C-alpha positions in Angstrom: 0.0 0.0 0.0 1.4 3.4 -1.0 0.5 7.1 -0.5 1.1 9.5 -3.5 0.9 13.3 -3.6 -1.3 14.9 -6.3 0.7 17.6 -7.8 -0.6 21.0 -8.9 -0.8 19.8 -12.5 -2.7 16.7 -11.5 0.1 14.2 -11.9 1.1 11.9 -9.1 4.4 12.2 -7.3 6.5 9.3 -6.3 5.4 7.4 -3.3 5.7 9.6 -0.2 5.1 6.7 2.1 4.2 3.0 1.9 3.4 0.1 4.1 4.0 -3.7 3.6 1.5 -5.9 5.4 2.5 -9.4 6.5 0.8 -12.6 7.6 -1.8 -15.0 6.3 -5.3 -16.4 7.1 -6.9 -19.8 7.4 -8.4 -19.9 3.9 -6.2 -22.3 1.9 -6.4 -20.4 -1.4 -7.6 -16.8 -0.6 -5.4 -16.0 2.3 -1.9 -17.3 1.6 -0.5 -13.8 2.2 -1.5 -10.2 2.7 -4.1 -8.8 0.2 -4.6 -5.1 0.8 -8.0 -4.6 -0.8 -9.2 -1.0 -0.2 -8.3 2.1 1.7 -10.5 4.8 3.3 -9.8 8.2 5.0 -11.7 9.4 8.0 -13.9 12.5 7.7 -11.4 14.6 9.6 -8.5 13.3 7.3 -6.5 12.2 10.4 -6.9 8.4 9.9 -6.6 6.0 7.1 -8.1 2.5 7.1 -6.8 -0.4 4.9 -8.9 -3.5 4.6 -6.6 -6.6 4.1 -8.5 -9.6 3.0 -5.5 -11.9 3.3 -4.8 -11.4 7.0 -8.3 -10.8 8.4 -7.4 -7.3 9.6 -8.3 -3.7 8.8 -5.0 -1.8 9.3 -5.4 1.6 11.0 -2.9 4.4 10.3 -2.6 7.9 11.7 -2.4 10.2 8.6 -0.4 13.4 8.3 -2.2 15.4 5.6 0.7 17.8 5.3 3.4 15.2 4.4 1.3 12.1 3.6 3.1 10.0 6.1 1.5 7.1 7.9 1.8 6.0 11.5 0.6 2.5 12.3 -2.0 2.1 15.0 -3.8 -0.9 16.4 -5.6 -3.0 13.7 -9.3 -4.0 13.7 -9.3 -7.8 13.7 -12.2 -9.6 12.0 -13.1 -13.3 12.6 -10.6 -15.8 11.2 -11.3 -16.5 7.6 -13.7 -13.6 7.2 -11.6 -11.8 4.6 -12.3 -8.0 5.0 -12.8 -6.4 1.6 -14.5 -3.0 1.9 -15.8 -0.8 4.8 -18.1 2.1 5.6 -17.1 4.7 8.2 -19.9 5.9 10.5 -19.9 8.6 13.2 -18.2 6.3 15.8 -18.4 2.9 14.2 -16.5 1.1 11.4 -18.6 -1.3 9.4 -16.4 -3.9 7.7 -17.7 -6.1 4.8 -16.1 -9.6 4.9 -15.9 -11.0 1.3 -15.1 -14.6 2.1 -17.6 -15.0 4.9 -20.3 -12.8 3.4 -20.7 -11.0 6.7 -20.5 -7.6 8.2 -18.3 -6.9 11.3 -19.0 -3.8 13.4 -16.3 -2.0 15.4 -16.4 0.9 17.9 -13.4 2.3 19.6 -11.3 -0.5 18.2 -13.6 -3.2 19.7 -15.5 -5.8 17.7 -19.1 -5.4 18.7 -20.7 -8.1 16.4 -20.4 -9.9 13.1 -23.7 -10.6 11.3 -24.5 -12.9 8.3 -25.4 -10.9 5.2 -26.7 -13.8 3.2 -30.5 -14.6 2.9 -31.7 -17.1 5.5 -31.3 -20.7 4.3 -29.0 -19.8 1.4 -26.5 -22.6 0.8 -24.9 -21.8 -2.6 -21.6 -20.2 -3.3 -21.5 -16.4 -2.7 -19.0 -13.7 -1.9 -19.7 -10.2 -0.5 -18.7 -7.2 -2.6 -19.8 -3.8 -1.4 -21.1 -2.1 1.8 -22.7 1.4 2.1 -24.4 3.3 4.9 -26.8 6.2 4.5 -25.9 9.7 5.7 -28.1 9.4 8.8 -26.4 6.1 9.7 -29.8 4.5 9.9 -29.5 1.8 7.3 -26.6 -0.4 6.0 -26.6 -2.1 2.6 -24.3 -5.0 1.5 -24.2 -6.9 -1.7 -23.7 -10.7 -2.3 -22.4 -12.1 -5.5 -23.9 -15.6 -5.9 -27.0 -15.0 -3.9 -27.3 -11.9 -6.1 -28.9 -9.9 -3.3 -28.4 -6.7 -1.4 -29.0 -7.1 2.3 -30.7 -4.3 4.2 -29.9 -3.7 7.9 -31.4 -1.2 10.3 -28.6 0.3 12.4 -29.3 0.6 16.1 -27.6 -0.9 19.2 -26.7 -3.7 16.7 -27.5 -4.5 13.1 -31.0 -5.9 12.5 -31.8 -7.5 9.1 -34.7 -5.8 7.4 -34.7 -7.9 4.2 -32.8 -9.2 1.2 -33.6 -7.5 -2.2 -32.9 -9.6 -5.3 -30.9 -7.7 -7.9 -29.1 -8.6 -11.1 -26.4 -11.3 -11.2 -23.0 -10.4 -9.6 -23.9 -7.1 -7.9 -20.2 -6.1 -7.4 -20.8 -2.4 -6.9 -23.6 -0.1 -5.9 -24.1 3.4 -4.5 -26.7 5.6 -2.8 -27.6 8.9 -4.4 -26.6 12.0 -2.5 -30.1 12.7 -1.4 -30.5 9.1 -0.1 -33.6 8.5 -2.2 -32.1 6.1 -4.8 -29.8 3.2 -5.0 -27.9 2.4 -8.2 -26.6 -1.1 -8.6 -24.6 -2.7 -11.4 -24.9 -6.3 -12.6 -21.4 -7.2 -13.7 -22.5 -10.4 -15.4 -25.5 -8.9 -17.3 -23.6 -5.7 -18.0 -26.6 -3.6 -16.8 -27.2 -0.8 -14.3 -30.5 -0.5 -12.5 -31.9 2.4 -10.5 -34.0 1.6 -7.3 -36.2 3.9 -5.2 -35.6 3.6 -1.5 -38.5 3.5 1.0 -37.4 5.9 3.7 -39.6 4.1 6.3 -38.2 0.6 5.8 -34.9 1.1 3.9 -36.0 -1.5 1.3 -36.0 -0.5 -2.4 -37.8 -1.3 -5.6 -36.7 -0.9 -9.3 -37.5 2.3 -11.2 -37.7 2.1 -15.0 -35.6 -0.2 -17.2 -32.0 -1.3 -16.7 -29.5 0.4 -18.9 -26.6 -1.4 -20.6 -23.0 -0.9 -19.5 -19.9 -3.0 -20.0 -19.3 -5.0 -16.8 -20.1 -2.2 -14.2 -18.2 -2.8 -10.9 -17.9 0.6 -9.1 -20.0 3.7 -8.8 -19.3 7.3 -7.5 -21.2 10.5 -7.7 -19.3 13.6 -8.8 -20.5 16.3 -6.4 
């Protein structure tokens, strides 16, 4: 994992800092070594989180925004074999999506509060988790499952409570909420389609709006604000 400075002309500098993770997990093929999968900055720009699927840890680094330097802190440790992939940063909590286990682990003040299953009840097929998103009010959490082809909806309270599982297109690798929180946009990587869904503010569940549009293997979505 490396940090680069964005120069005035938009080009990237050489790496101003880097970190090499070490270790492995119990999964025989997916966790033979470190696999730094994604990085996130805290809202105050003082911390950087790196989800490492290969070692079942989210590395936590103090971040110096002036120099780009990192200072290693205490990692967040997910259950063995979970395989953390992505995460969502709440006001006080960190919600970690575990790809291998298809679960969500919740941390607060560095402590693991709970890990919940994100797959539909009774599902027994092969599936892997892909994306996790929370709304701005930190009222609902959404996580996608490739294989089950669902997006799980959880109400956030003292813990995560499953509201439902919404069937979407095959291999929902990426999705995003609109800035106003009224819509969810999900891609089906296998079908090469993008579908818009309207969110019910009272339940957090969502329903399709209009027809899906074609796109070549959509996997990631961001709004340009």
